[in-house]
LONU-734332 format. One record per atom (N, C-alpha, C): residue number from 0; residue in three letters; chain; x, y, z. Coordinates in steps of 0.2 Angstrom, whole numbers, always signed. Layout:
<pts>
- num, residu, chaine, xx, yy, zz
- NUM, Ala, A, X, Y, Z
...
</pts>
This chain:
<pts>
- num, residu, chaine, xx, yy, zz
- 0, Met, A, +5, -6, +0
- 0, Met, A, -1, +0, -2
- 0, Met, A, +5, +7, -1
- 1, Arg, A, +2, +12, -4
- 1, Arg, A, +6, +18, -5
- 1, Arg, A, +5, +23, +2
- 2, Asp, A, +10, +26, +4
- 2, Asp, A, +9, +31, +10
- 2, Asp, A, +4, +36, +7
- 3, Glu, A, +3, +37, +2
- 3, Glu, A, -2, +42, +0
- 3, Glu, A, -10, +41, +0
- 4, Asp, A, -9, +34, -2
- 4, Asp, A, -18, +30, -2
- 4, Asp, A, -19, +30, +6
- 5, Phe, A, -14, +29, +10
- 5, Phe, A, -15, +28, +18
- 5, Phe, A, -18, +36, +20
- 6, Val, A, -13, +40, +19
- 6, Val, A, -16, +48, +21
- 6, Val, A, -22, +50, +18
- 7, Arg, A, -25, +50, +12
- 7, Arg, A, -31, +50, +7
- 7, Arg, A, -37, +47, +12
- 8, Ala, A, -34, +42, +15
- 8, Ala, A, -42, +37, +16
- 8, Ala, A, -43, +40, +23
- 9, Leu, A, -36, +42, +28
- 9, Leu, A, -37, +46, +33
- 9, Leu, A, -42, +51, +34
- 10, Arg, A, -40, +55, +27
- 10, Arg, A, -44, +62, +27
- 10, Arg, A, -52, +62, +27
- 11, Ala, A, -54, +56, +24
- 11, Ala, A, -60, +53, +23
- 11, Ala, A, -64, +51, +28
- 12, Leu, A, -59, +48, +33
- 12, Leu, A, -62, +45, +40
- 12, Leu, A, -67, +51, +43
- 13, Asp, A, -73, +46, +45
- 13, Asp, A, -77, +51, +49
- 13, Asp, A, -82, +46, +54
- 14, Thr, A, -81, +47, +61
- 14, Thr, A, -85, +41, +65
- 14, Thr, A, -90, +45, +68
- 15, Asp, A, -94, +41, +72
- 15, Asp, A, -97, +44, +80
- 15, Asp, A, -93, +47, +85
- 16, Ala, A, -86, +44, +86
- 16, Ala, A, -83, +48, +91
- 16, Ala, A, -79, +53, +89
- 17, Phe, A, -76, +54, +83
- 17, Phe, A, -73, +59, +81
- 17, Phe, A, -74, +61, +74
- 18, Thr, A, -70, +66, +72
- 18, Thr, A, -69, +69, +66
- 18, Thr, A, -61, +71, +64
- 19, Val, A, -60, +70, +58
- 19, Val, A, -53, +72, +58
- 19, Val, A, -53, +77, +54
- 20, Arg, A, -48, +83, +57
- 20, Arg, A, -46, +90, +57
- 20, Arg, A, -41, +90, +51
- 21, Asp, A, -35, +88, +52
- 21, Asp, A, -31, +88, +47
- 21, Asp, A, -25, +82, +46
- 22, Val, A, -23, +80, +42
- 22, Val, A, -17, +74, +41
- 22, Val, A, -12, +78, +39
- 23, Arg, A, -5, +78, +41
- 23, Arg, A, +0, +82, +41
- 23, Arg, A, +7, +75, +38
- 24, Pro, A, +8, +73, +32
- 24, Pro, A, +12, +69, +31
- 24, Pro, A, +20, +72, +33
- 25, Ser, A, +24, +67, +35
- 25, Ser, A, +32, +71, +35
- 25, Ser, A, +36, +67, +30
- 26, Asp, A, +42, +69, +30
- 26, Asp, A, +48, +64, +27
- 26, Asp, A, +53, +62, +30
- 27, Val, A, +49, +59, +37
- 27, Val, A, +52, +55, +41
- 27, Val, A, +50, +48, +44
- 28, Gly, A, +44, +47, +37
- 28, Gly, A, +41, +41, +39
- 28, Gly, A, +34, +41, +44
- 29, Thr, A, +31, +46, +47
- 29, Thr, A, +26, +48, +51
- 29, Thr, A, +23, +54, +46
- 30, Leu, A, +16, +53, +50
- 30, Leu, A, +11, +58, +48
- 30, Leu, A, +9, +61, +55
- 31, Glu, A, +7, +66, +55
- 31, Glu, A, +2, +70, +61
- 31, Glu, A, -5, +69, +59
- 32, Leu, A, -10, +67, +64
- 32, Leu, A, -17, +65, +63
- 32, Leu, A, -20, +69, +68
- 33, Arg, A, -23, +74, +66
- 33, Arg, A, -26, +79, +70
- 33, Arg, A, -34, +78, +70
- 34, Phe, A, -38, +78, +77
- 34, Phe, A, -44, +75, +76
- 34, Phe, A, -48, +77, +81
- 35, Ala, A, -53, +78, +80
- 35, Ala, A, -58, +81, +87
- 35, Ala, A, -63, +77, +89
- 36, Thr, A, -63, +77, +95
- 36, Thr, A, -68, +72, +99
- 36, Thr, A, -74, +76, +97
- 37, Arg, A, -81, +72, +95
- 37, Arg, A, -87, +74, +95
- 37, Arg, A, -91, +76, +101
- 38, Ser, A, -89, +73, +106
- 38, Ser, A, -93, +76, +114
- 38, Ser, A, -91, +81, +115
- 39, Asp, A, -84, +83, +115
- 39, Asp, A, -81, +90, +118
- 39, Asp, A, -79, +94, +113
- 40, Leu, A, -78, +91, +106
- 40, Leu, A, -74, +95, +102
- 40, Leu, A, -67, +96, +103
- 41, Arg, A, -64, +94, +107
- 41, Arg, A, -58, +94, +110
- 41, Arg, A, -53, +93, +105
- 42, Leu, A, -48, +95, +103
- 42, Leu, A, -43, +95, +96
- 42, Leu, A, -36, +91, +100
- 43, Trp, A, -37, +85, +96
- 43, Trp, A, -30, +81, +98
- 43, Trp, A, -26, +79, +93
- 44, Ser, A, -20, +78, +95
- 44, Ser, A, -14, +78, +90
- 44, Ser, A, -10, +71, +90
- 45, Leu, A, -9, +66, +85
- 45, Leu, A, -6, +60, +86
- 45, Leu, A, -2, +58, +81
- 46, Val, A, +4, +58, +84
- 46, Val, A, +8, +54, +76
- 46, Val, A, +9, +47, +76
- 47, Leu, A, +8, +46, +69
- 47, Leu, A, +7, +37, +67
- 47, Leu, A, +13, +37, +61
- 48, Pro, A, +14, +31, +61
- 48, Pro, A, +21, +28, +58
- 48, Pro, A, +16, +27, +50
- 49, Leu, A, +19, +31, +45
- 49, Leu, A, +17, +27, +39
- 49, Leu, A, +17, +22, +37
- 50, Pro, A, +13, +18, +33
- 50, Pro, A, +12, +11, +30
- 50, Pro, A, +20, +8, +29
- 51, Ser, A, +25, +12, +26
- 51, Ser, A, +29, +11, +23
- 51, Ser, A, +35, +10, +29
- 52, Ala, A, +33, +13, +35
- 52, Ala, A, +38, +12, +40
- 52, Ala, A, +38, +4, +43
- 53, Pro, A, +43, +0, +45
- 53, Pro, A, +43, -5, +48
- 53, Pro, A, +45, -7, +55
- 54, Val, A, +37, -2, +58
- 54, Val, A, +38, -1, +65
- 54, Val, A, +31, -4, +66
- 55, Leu, A, +29, -4, +74
- 55, Leu, A, +24, -7, +77
- 55, Leu, A, +19, -2, +75
- 56, Lys, A, +12, -5, +72
- 56, Lys, A, +6, -1, +71
- 56, Lys, A, +2, -5, +75
- 57, Pro, A, +0, -2, +81
- 57, Pro, A, -4, -6, +87
- 57, Pro, A, -13, -6, +84
- 58, Trp, A, -14, -1, +79
- 58, Trp, A, -21, -2, +78
- 58, Trp, A, -23, -7, +73
- 59, Leu, A, -18, -11, +70
- 59, Leu, A, -18, -16, +66
- 59, Leu, A, -19, -23, +69
- 60, Tyr, A, -24, -25, +67
- 60, Tyr, A, -26, -32, +72
- 60, Tyr, A, -26, -37, +67
- 61, Arg, A, -24, -37, +60
- 61, Arg, A, -22, -41, +56
- 61, Arg, A, -20, -38, +49
- 62, Pro, A, -16, -40, +43
- 62, Pro, A, -14, -36, +39
- 62, Pro, A, -20, -35, +36
- 63, Pro, A, -20, -27, +33
- 63, Pro, A, -26, -23, +30
- 63, Pro, A, -25, -26, +24
- 64, Asp, A, -31, -26, +19
- 64, Asp, A, -33, -26, +14
- 64, Asp, A, -28, -21, +8
- 65, Asp, A, -30, -15, +12
- 65, Asp, A, -30, -10, +8
- 65, Asp, A, -29, -3, +11
- 66, Ala, A, -26, +2, +10
- 66, Ala, A, -28, +9, +14
- 66, Ala, A, -34, +10, +17
- 67, Val, A, -39, +9, +14
- 67, Val, A, -45, +10, +17
- 67, Val, A, -45, +6, +23
- 68, Asp, A, -44, +1, +22
- 68, Asp, A, -45, -5, +28
- 68, Asp, A, -40, -4, +33
- 69, Ser, A, -34, +0, +32
- 69, Ser, A, -29, +1, +37
- 69, Ser, A, -33, +7, +41
- 70, Ala, A, -35, +12, +38
- 70, Ala, A, -38, +18, +40
- 70, Ala, A, -45, +16, +44
- 71, Arg, A, -49, +11, +43
- 71, Arg, A, -54, +10, +46
- 71, Arg, A, -52, +6, +51
- 72, Met, A, -48, +2, +53
- 72, Met, A, -44, -1, +58
- 72, Met, A, -41, +4, +63
- 73, Leu, A, -39, +9, +61
- 73, Leu, A, -36, +16, +66
- 73, Leu, A, -44, +19, +69
- 74, Ala, A, -49, +19, +64
- 74, Ala, A, -55, +22, +66
- 74, Ala, A, -58, +19, +72
- 75, Val, A, -57, +12, +71
- 75, Val, A, -60, +7, +77
- 75, Val, A, -55, +9, +83
- 76, Phe, A, -49, +9, +82
- 76, Phe, A, -44, +8, +88
- 76, Phe, A, -46, +16, +92
- 77, Leu, A, -46, +21, +87
- 77, Leu, A, -47, +27, +91
- 77, Leu, A, -54, +29, +94
- 78, Asp, A, -59, +25, +90
- 78, Asp, A, -66, +24, +94
- 78, Asp, A, -66, +22, +101
- 79, Glu, A, -61, +17, +99
- 79, Glu, A, -63, +15, +108
- 79, Glu, A, -59, +18, +113
- 80, Glu, A, -52, +21, +111
- 80, Glu, A, -48, +24, +115
- 80, Glu, A, -55, +30, +118
- 81, Ile, A, -57, +33, +111
- 81, Ile, A, -63, +38, +115
- 81, Ile, A, -68, +37, +118
- 82, Leu, A, -71, +31, +117
- 82, Leu, A, -78, +30, +119
- 82, Leu, A, -78, +26, +126
- 83, Thr, A, -71, +23, +127
- 83, Thr, A, -70, +19, +134
- 83, Thr, A, -68, +24, +137
- 84, Thr, A, -67, +32, +136
- 84, Thr, A, -63, +38, +140
- 84, Thr, A, -56, +36, +142
- 85, Ala, A, -53, +29, +138
- 85, Ala, A, -45, +30, +141
- 85, Ala, A, -41, +36, +137
- 86, Ile, A, -44, +39, +132
- 86, Ile, A, -41, +45, +129
- 86, Ile, A, -39, +50, +135
- 87, Ser, A, -46, +50, +139
- 87, Ser, A, -44, +54, +144
- 87, Ser, A, -38, +54, +151
- 88, Ser, A, -38, +47, +149
- 88, Ser, A, -31, +46, +154
- 88, Ser, A, -24, +46, +151
- 89, Ala, A, -24, +48, +144
- 89, Ala, A, -17, +49, +140
- 89, Ala, A, -14, +53, +142
- 90, Arg, A, -7, +52, +142
- 90, Arg, A, -2, +57, +143
- 90, Arg, A, -3, +62, +138
- 91, Gly, A, -5, +68, +139
- 91, Gly, A, -5, +74, +134
- 91, Gly, A, -1, +80, +136
- 92, Glu, A, +1, +84, +131
- 92, Glu, A, +3, +90, +132
- 92, Glu, A, -1, +95, +128
- 93, Glu, A, -2, +100, +131
- 93, Glu, A, -8, +104, +127
- 93, Glu, A, -3, +109, +123
- 94, Val, A, -4, +112, +118
- 94, Val, A, +1, +116, +113
- 94, Val, A, -3, +119, +110
- 95, Ala, A, -4, +125, +110
- 95, Ala, A, -9, +131, +106
- 95, Ala, A, -16, +128, +106
- 96, Gly, A, -20, +125, +111
- 96, Gly, A, -27, +121, +109
- 96, Gly, A, -26, +116, +107
- 97, Val, A, -21, +111, +105
- 97, Val, A, -21, +105, +103
- 97, Val, A, -17, +100, +109
- 98, Thr, A, -21, +94, +111
- 98, Thr, A, -18, +90, +114
- 98, Thr, A, -15, +85, +111
- 99, Leu, A, -8, +84, +113
- 99, Leu, A, -3, +79, +109
- 99, Leu, A, -3, +74, +113
- 100, Val, A, -6, +67, +110
- 100, Val, A, -3, +62, +113
- 100, Val, A, +1, +56, +111
- 101, Glu, A, +2, +51, +113
- 101, Glu, A, +9, +48, +111
- 101, Glu, A, +5, +41, +109
- 102, Leu, A, +7, +37, +104
- 102, Leu, A, +5, +29, +103
- 102, Leu, A, +9, +25, +109
- 103, Ala, A, +8, +20, +110
- 103, Ala, A, +10, +14, +115
- 103, Ala, A, +10, +8, +111
- 104, Pro, A, +13, +2, +113
- 104, Pro, A, +10, -3, +110
- 104, Pro, A, +3, -6, +113
- 105, Tyr, A, +1, -4, +119
- 105, Tyr, A, -7, -6, +119
- 105, Tyr, A, -12, +0, +117
- 106, Gly, A, -9, +6, +115
- 106, Gly, A, -15, +12, +113
- 106, Gly, A, -11, +17, +114
- 107, Leu, A, -16, +21, +117
- 107, Leu, A, -13, +30, +118
- 107, Leu, A, -9, +28, +125
- 108, Arg, A, -3, +31, +126
- 108, Arg, A, +2, +31, +132
- 108, Arg, A, -4, +33, +137
- 109, Arg, A, -4, +31, +143
- 109, Arg, A, -6, +33, +149
- 109, Arg, A, -2, +38, +153
- 110, Gly, A, -4, +42, +156
- 110, Gly, A, -1, +48, +159
- 110, Gly, A, +2, +46, +166
- 111, Asp, A, -2, +40, +170
- 111, Asp, A, -1, +36, +174
- 111, Asp, A, +6, +32, +173
- 112, Asp, A, +11, +33, +176
- 112, Asp, A, +17, +29, +174
- 112, Asp, A, +17, +22, +176
- 113, Ala, A, +14, +20, +182
- 113, Ala, A, +13, +14, +184
- 113, Ala, A, +9, +10, +179
- 114, Glu, A, +3, +14, +177
- 114, Glu, A, -2, +10, +173
- 114, Glu, A, +0, +9, +166
- 115, His, A, +5, +14, +164
- 115, His, A, +9, +14, +156
- 115, His, A, +14, +8, +158
- 116, Glu, A, +17, +6, +163
- 116, Glu, A, +22, +2, +163
- 116, Glu, A, +18, -6, +165
- 117, Arg, A, +12, -7, +168
- 117, Arg, A, +8, -13, +166
- 117, Arg, A, +6, -14, +161
- 118, Leu, A, +2, -8, +158
- 118, Leu, A, -1, -11, +149
- 118, Leu, A, +6, -12, +146
- 119, Ala, A, +12, -9, +147
- 119, Ala, A, +16, -10, +141
- 119, Ala, A, +19, -17, +142
- 120, Ala, A, +20, -19, +149
- 120, Ala, A, +22, -25, +150
- 120, Ala, A, +17, -32, +147
- 121, Ala, A, +10, -30, +148
- 121, Ala, A, +5, -35, +146
- 121, Ala, A, +5, -35, +138
- 122, Ala, A, +6, -30, +134
- 122, Ala, A, +6, -28, +127
- 122, Ala, A, +12, -32, +125
- 123, Ala, A, +17, -31, +128
- 123, Ala, A, +24, -32, +127
- 123, Ala, A, +26, -28, +120
- 124, Ala, A, +33, -28, +118
- 124, Ala, A, +34, -25, +112
- 124, Ala, A, +31, -25, +107
- 125, Gly, A, +28, -30, +106
- 125, Gly, A, +25, -32, +99
- 125, Gly, A, +18, -31, +99
- 126, Gly, A, +13, -29, +105
- 126, Gly, A, +8, -26, +103
- 126, Gly, A, +3, -32, +107
- 127, Trp, A, -2, -31, +106
- 127, Trp, A, -7, -36, +109
- 127, Trp, A, -7, -42, +106
- 128, Asp, A, -6, -43, +100
- 128, Asp, A, -6, -49, +95
- 128, Asp, A, +1, -53, +96
- 129, Gly, A, +6, -48, +98
- 129, Gly, A, +12, -52, +100
- 129, Gly, A, +17, -52, +93
- 130, Arg, A, +14, -49, +86
- 130, Arg, A, +17, -50, +83
- 130, Arg, A, +22, -43, +79
- 131, Gly, A, +20, -37, +83
- 131, Gly, A, +25, -32, +83
- 131, Gly, A, +23, -29, +75
- 132, Gly, A, +30, -29, +72
- 132, Gly, A, +31, -25, +65
- 132, Gly, A, +29, -30, +61
- 133, Ser, A, +28, -37, +62
- 133, Ser, A, +25, -42, +58
- 133, Ser, A, +18, -42, +55
- 134, Val, A, +14, -36, +59
- 134, Val, A, +7, -34, +56
- 134, Val, A, +9, -27, +54
- 135, Ser, A, +10, -28, +47
- 135, Ser, A, +12, -21, +44
- 135, Ser, A, +6, -19, +38
- 136, Ala, A, +4, -12, +36
- 136, Ala, A, +1, -11, +33
- 136, Ala, A, +2, -12, +25
- 137, Ala, A, +7, -14, +24
- 137, Ala, A, +10, -19, +20
- 137, Ala, A, +5, -24, +16
- 138, Gly, A, +4, -27, +22
- 138, Gly, A, +1, -34, +22
- 138, Gly, A, +5, -39, +25
</pts>
């Protein structure tokens, strides 16, 4: 899958929990996804690896069929983080009205260090499915 196709699919995402506000690809294998939660219109920013980056993509629970499938899995991942209110306990730094959150092998990195360590140990470096980088956007 091409990085450009994934970016395009992300820009088209729209869920009950959030709306995409901006997708900013970089030249270092990542993109910044800015989204607003529908419940409170809070603006969030999350840096994600592009499909071509050979790193863990914890939102993938199986190899995606294509860019749209990968974006849909990310939508499910974020919906779960938002609707279970896990996002409210994520470690976030607010900059100019945007809360920056980090990706971890288990989801969004928790603000409580003990909880982060517990979840990171449970998920291990390979994420919940234990495959780590082997579940790639490239399939």
